[in-house]
Backbone bond lengths (Angstrom), bond angles and torsions (degrees), N, CA, C in turn:
res aa  C-N    CA-C-N  psi(-1)  N-CA   C-N-CA  omega(-1)  CA-C   N-CA-C  phi
1 M - - - 1.526 - - 1.533 114.16 -
2 K 1.391 113.76 -43.56 1.444 115.94 -177.00 1.456 110.24 -64.87
3 S 1.424 115.82 -36.91 1.417 120.82 -171.44 1.547 106.85 -70.46
4 R 1.345 119.71 -36.61 1.455 120.91 173.98 1.431 118.42 -58.77
5 I 1.467 111.80 -35.14 1.463 116.00 -179.52 1.528 110.80 -77.65
6 C 1.313 116.92 -33.24 1.453 122.07 176.02 1.620 108.28 -64.19
7 W 1.262 117.92 -42.08 1.511 120.91 -178.31 1.542 105.51 -66.06
8 F 1.366 118.68 -43.84 1.398 122.49 -173.36 1.507 108.17 -63.94
9 L 1.328 115.45 -45.26 1.558 121.77 -179.64 1.516 109.82 -59.70
10 A 1.397 111.85 -45.92 1.535 116.04 -176.93 1.506 108.76 -62.67
11 G 1.323 117.94 -45.47 1.559 124.15 176.82 1.476 113.79 -60.45
12 A 1.369 120.62 -35.97 1.394 126.07 177.78 1.469 109.57 -69.43
13 F 1.387 117.93 -42.65 1.450 121.79 -175.03 1.497 105.20 -70.47
14 L 1.344 122.52 -44.48 1.456 125.92 173.29 1.610 109.66 -49.00
15 A 1.270 114.02 -55.47 1.502 119.98 -176.28 1.511 112.66 -60.52
16 M 1.339 117.09 -33.99 1.440 116.79 175.18 1.631 115.65 -72.43
17 V 1.372 109.78 -34.25 1.460 111.51 175.58 1.562 108.17 -67.13
18 V 1.313 120.13 -44.79 1.507 118.90 178.73 1.466 112.61 -60.29
19 F 1.371 115.80 -44.99 1.488 116.00 176.92 1.505 118.69 -64.54
20 A 1.353 112.39 -37.65 1.485 117.21 178.34 1.540 110.78 -65.35
21 G 1.324 113.90 -36.38 1.529 118.79 177.46 1.543 112.80 -62.07
22 S 1.376 112.96 -39.19 1.402 116.63 -174.16 1.600 110.26 -83.63
23 V 1.277 120.00 -25.92 1.509 122.05 -174.81 1.521 102.66 -86.94
24 F 1.265 122.05 -45.34 1.474 125.53 -172.95 1.515 107.60 -110.53
25 P 1.367 120.46 88.21 1.433 121.15 175.51 1.490 116.38 -64.92
26 A 1.352 117.50 139.29 1.359 120.99 -176.18 1.547 117.60 -65.92
27 A 1.320 118.42 124.97 1.458 125.13 -178.50 1.485 109.95 -73.58
28 E 1.391 114.23 141.12 1.506 118.46 171.99 1.485 111.49 -63.37
29 A 1.267 117.42 120.39 1.439 118.84 173.71 1.571 109.46 -97.64
30 K 1.321 112.75 141.35 1.459 119.14 179.33 1.492 106.06 -115.10
31 I 1.332 114.16 141.24 1.536 119.99 177.08 1.418 105.23 -129.77
32 T 1.392 117.61 158.85 1.405 128.23 171.74 1.474 109.36 -109.29
33 V 1.339 117.43 129.31 1.400 121.49 177.18 1.578 110.63 -119.39
34 L 1.306 114.24 132.37 1.434 119.92 178.04 1.511 113.79 -100.98
35 N 1.205 119.23 136.10 1.474 123.75 175.75 1.543 109.69 -78.74
36 P 1.410 117.86 113.47 1.481 114.24 179.56 1.437 115.03 -75.77
37 L 1.328 119.95 -5.88 1.516 118.72 175.08 1.316 116.27 -80.61
38 G 1.349 121.58 -16.14 1.515 122.96 -179.69 1.472 112.33 74.10
39 V 1.375 117.90 -152.75 1.395 119.99 178.14 1.515 109.12 -107.32
40 A 1.301 115.50 127.33 1.496 119.05 -177.73 1.560 110.06 -74.88
41 P 1.332 113.11 141.27 1.532 117.86 177.60 1.518 109.99 -61.75
42 P 1.382 119.74 159.49 1.523 117.34 175.41 1.427 108.37 -69.38
43 I 1.297 115.66 156.05 1.477 123.00 -178.20 1.524 108.46 -97.58
44 R 1.400 117.03 125.19 1.436 121.38 -179.62 1.515 108.44 -90.73
45 L 1.356 116.04 117.89 1.433 120.96 179.88 1.508 110.73 -77.32
46 V 1.317 115.79 135.37 1.491 122.79 177.56 1.577 106.08 -119.02
47 P 1.292 113.74 118.32 1.522 117.86 -179.89 1.504 110.94 -63.76
48 M 1.300 115.15 149.90 1.532 119.97 174.59 1.544 110.00 -63.85
49 A 1.322 117.71 156.08 1.429 120.74 174.50 1.435 108.24 -79.31
50 Q 1.463 116.04 150.12 1.413 125.54 -179.26 1.579 109.04 -64.50
51 R 1.286 118.42 141.92 1.456 122.92 178.34 1.461 107.28 -73.90
52 L 1.331 114.88 142.99 1.432 122.71 -179.14 1.477 110.98 -79.24
53 D 1.318 118.51 146.16 1.563 118.55 -178.65 1.557 109.05 -75.40
54 S 1.313 112.86 -36.41 1.560 118.14 -175.45 1.505 104.86 -150.39
55 L 1.411 117.25 158.50 1.429 124.41 173.23 1.347 113.28 -92.91
56 D 1.439 117.97 -13.06 1.474 117.84 -178.35 1.412 115.79 -57.23
57 G 1.293 116.31 131.21 1.519 120.57 -178.83 1.405 117.55 73.02
58 K 1.360 120.02 5.48 1.486 121.89 -175.53 1.590 110.28 -99.14
59 T 1.246 118.47 159.39 1.457 122.51 171.66 1.495 111.58 -106.22
60 V 1.319 117.16 124.25 1.422 122.37 -176.29 1.573 108.45 -119.54
61 Y 1.300 117.31 124.85 1.417 121.51 -178.22 1.500 106.62 -93.22
62 I 1.449 116.30 136.81 1.366 120.28 169.25 1.578 107.47 -111.76
63 I 1.314 115.85 117.01 1.496 123.44 -170.94 1.467 107.57 -107.55
64 N 1.285 115.12 126.65 1.480 127.09 175.47 1.553 104.22 -87.09
65 I 1.346 118.51 109.12 1.493 124.42 172.48 1.498 111.58 -108.47
66 G 1.335 118.94 37.03 1.459 124.29 175.32 1.567 109.64 106.05
67 M 1.324 114.99 29.15 1.457 119.36 -176.38 1.619 110.61 -84.33
68 G 1.353 114.20 -15.54 1.452 122.46 -176.35 1.638 103.91 100.63
69 D 1.299 112.77 176.28 1.402 124.10 -170.51 1.422 119.32 -100.23
70 T 1.456 117.22 6.73 1.396 120.80 -177.47 1.605 113.61 -114.18
71 F 1.252 116.16 -43.56 1.483 116.88 -176.21 1.642 117.22 -64.02
72 L 1.335 111.21 -48.95 1.469 116.13 -173.91 1.573 112.08 -69.78
73 P 1.267 119.26 -40.12 1.528 116.24 177.02 1.539 106.84 -62.21
74 E 1.290 119.32 -34.88 1.425 122.39 -176.76 1.578 109.55 -71.51
75 L 1.306 113.58 -34.70 1.512 122.43 171.55 1.477 110.11 -60.40
76 Q 1.361 115.32 -48.23 1.529 119.56 -179.97 1.477 108.21 -57.63
77 K 1.299 119.95 -45.42 1.533 124.43 -176.35 1.510 105.33 -63.11
78 V 1.338 120.55 -51.87 1.472 114.39 -177.73 1.535 114.50 -62.96
79 L 1.298 114.88 -40.35 1.502 120.04 -177.56 1.590 107.82 -64.76
80 S 1.303 118.84 -36.14 1.490 125.67 177.05 1.564 105.69 -63.22
81 E 1.198 117.68 -43.29 1.519 118.15 -177.19 1.518 111.40 -70.58
82 R 1.383 118.53 -38.22 1.447 121.57 179.83 1.557 114.05 -81.48
83 Y 1.281 115.79 -29.57 1.514 122.02 177.17 1.462 112.00 -122.37
84 P 1.410 117.31 75.38 1.563 117.12 -170.72 1.600 106.11 -73.75
85 K 1.276 122.82 -15.78 1.498 121.90 -174.80 1.518 110.58 -88.28
86 T 1.387 116.58 -1.13 1.551 123.21 178.87 1.478 107.81 -103.92
87 N 1.304 114.21 143.24 1.525 125.71 -179.97 1.414 102.69 -94.26
88 W 1.327 120.47 111.83 1.508 125.57 179.52 1.572 106.75 -106.19
89 I 1.304 115.21 128.79 1.416 125.46 -176.84 1.627 111.41 -120.38
90 F 1.271 115.91 120.48 1.472 116.44 -176.99 1.554 105.97 -102.71
91 K 1.320 116.44 132.68 1.573 122.64 -179.69 1.530 106.64 -139.71
92 N 1.293 114.00 146.81 1.482 119.73 169.71 1.580 107.43 -98.50
93 K 1.303 114.44 132.96 1.460 122.40 176.05 1.508 109.99 -73.58
94 V 1.299 117.37 140.98 1.560 118.49 -178.23 1.562 104.01 -77.75
95 G 1.348 114.79 145.54 1.499 122.17 179.50 1.482 114.42 67.86
96 S 1.343 112.46 -161.38 1.426 116.92 -175.81 1.524 111.91 -96.55
97 Y 1.351 120.82 -173.28 1.457 125.84 179.61 1.537 112.23 -52.53
98 F 1.367 115.65 -42.11 1.400 120.62 -179.30 1.483 120.66 -78.70
99 D 1.377 117.05 -10.52 1.445 122.94 176.63 1.521 113.20 -83.04
100 D 1.235 119.03 143.22 1.389 121.16 178.86 1.602 110.41 -89.88
101 D 1.245 115.39 149.56 1.478 124.50 173.45 1.374 113.58 -131.09
102 P 1.387 118.89 79.66 1.416 121.50 -170.31 1.543 113.26 -66.78
103 K 1.342 117.43 -34.30 1.482 122.42 179.46 1.521 110.01 -61.29
104 L 1.396 120.39 -40.00 1.378 122.40 175.38 1.473 112.94 -66.61
105 W 1.175 119.42 -48.49 1.457 127.10 -177.18 1.572 107.51 -57.34
106 E 1.410 117.32 -44.75 1.493 120.04 176.45 1.523 110.13 -61.88
107 E 1.301 114.77 -44.38 1.504 115.98 179.80 1.503 110.74 -58.71
108 I 1.308 120.37 -42.13 1.468 126.78 -175.97 1.530 104.52 -67.02
109 K 1.362 121.08 -45.53 1.364 120.62 -178.56 1.583 114.71 -64.15
110 A 1.324 112.42 -33.76 1.445 121.44 -179.65 1.506 116.72 -74.46
111 K 1.263 113.15 -45.71 1.555 122.67 -172.13 1.521 116.34 -111.08
112 G 1.247 116.09 -14.50 1.484 117.95 179.15 1.429 118.72 -112.42
113 Q 1.334 114.23 159.45 1.503 122.05 173.43 1.429 120.82 -105.15
114 A 1.383 111.44 -15.17 1.423 119.09 -175.42 1.657 106.70 -157.63
115 M 1.304 111.36 164.65 1.565 119.83 -173.25 1.570 105.05 -142.52
116 I 1.255 118.14 137.74 1.546 124.95 159.80 1.497 104.69 -114.68
117 G 1.359 118.10 122.05 1.435 125.46 173.32 1.434 112.45 -102.03
118 G 1.401 120.84 117.57 1.392 127.43 -179.30 1.526 105.95 -93.85
119 V 1.344 115.18 99.54 1.614 118.73 177.13 1.526 105.82 -92.24
120 G 1.288 113.13 129.21 1.438 123.13 174.04 1.412 114.44 -71.61
121 H 1.405 118.24 -179.98 1.366 122.60 -175.76 1.547 109.61 -128.14
């Protein structure tokens, strides 16, 4: 008896839903969405540096930007052996990858001809 009543109520509910959907059509709702990012500033394109013809007599900076203290000094050692006429300078960048180090960048621009940046993971 109880199961018949449950089936009857379920069927009645389903019939009301179908009937209500056909009698009262759904109205189109419009919503307004705002972009939380705003408007991005224009991107300033910076051209790549010209490739050096030779490393002989040049100063190349090897900059540690979070790579750790083992790989880049070893890289400097290997490059010094392979390119003995090149001056290799190893420096640690201040802060993390996202922090600026204007003093280091000015030193590289004034004294160096190239740079290798070791970005950690």
